[in-house]
C-alpha positions, -999 to 999 in steps of 0.1 A, spaced: -381 -17 -395 -366 -51 -395 -339 -38 -372 -363 -25 -347 -382 -59 -348 -350 -75 -342 -340 -52 -314 -373 -56 -296 -373 -94 -298 -338 -94 -285 -344 -72 -256 -376 -93 -248 -354 -125 -247 -325 -111 -227 -352 -100 -200 -367 -134 -199 -333 -149 -194 -326 -129 -166 -354 -141 -146 -376 -111 -147 -404 -128 -166 -424 -157 -154 -451 -176 -176 -475 -203 -166 -506 -219 -177 -538 -221 -156 -575 -230 -159 -602 -204 -154 -640 -212 -150 -660 -196 -181 -682 -168 -167 -704 -163 -199 -721 -196 -203 -752 -190 -182 -782 -185 -208 -814 -179 -191 -847 -161 -201 -865 -162 -237 -829 -158 -253 -844 -127 -275 -875 -146 -288 -904 -126 -292 -930 -148 -302 -928 -186 -302 -910 -213 -281 -876 -205 -271 -847 -226 -286 -827 -252 -269 -803 -237 -243 -769 -227 -252 -743 -256 -244 -706 -251 -241 -682 -281 -247 -659 -273 -217 -669 -254 -188 -631 -241 -182 -607 -224 -204 -571 -226 -203 -552 -194 -200 -516 -183 -203 -504 -160 -175 -472 -137 -177 -456 -119 -146 -431 -94 -152 -411 -82 -121 -402 -46 -118 -382 -30 -91 -403 -4 -71 -394 33 -68 -381 26 -32 -358 0 -44 -345 20 -67 -339 49 -45 -319 26 -19 -294 12 -44 -259 25 -41 -251 51 -68 -222 43 -87 -193 68 -88 -177 76 -121 
């Protein structure tokens, strides 16, 4: 089990060092913060509207570059 985990981590590290993986941070607007209507209240006044501390969230993006099938087919084949 430990050997497999080590091999997987080593493979990820090699791919990252080869330049095939790009990580970056970006901010995105929250889409689930609008509260309208009676908010599920059947009888009586509705409570105060729900508020969020930050209207944006910080996310981490990971891009992995893989060759297409056409790129793989056009590469010259190695002879033995």
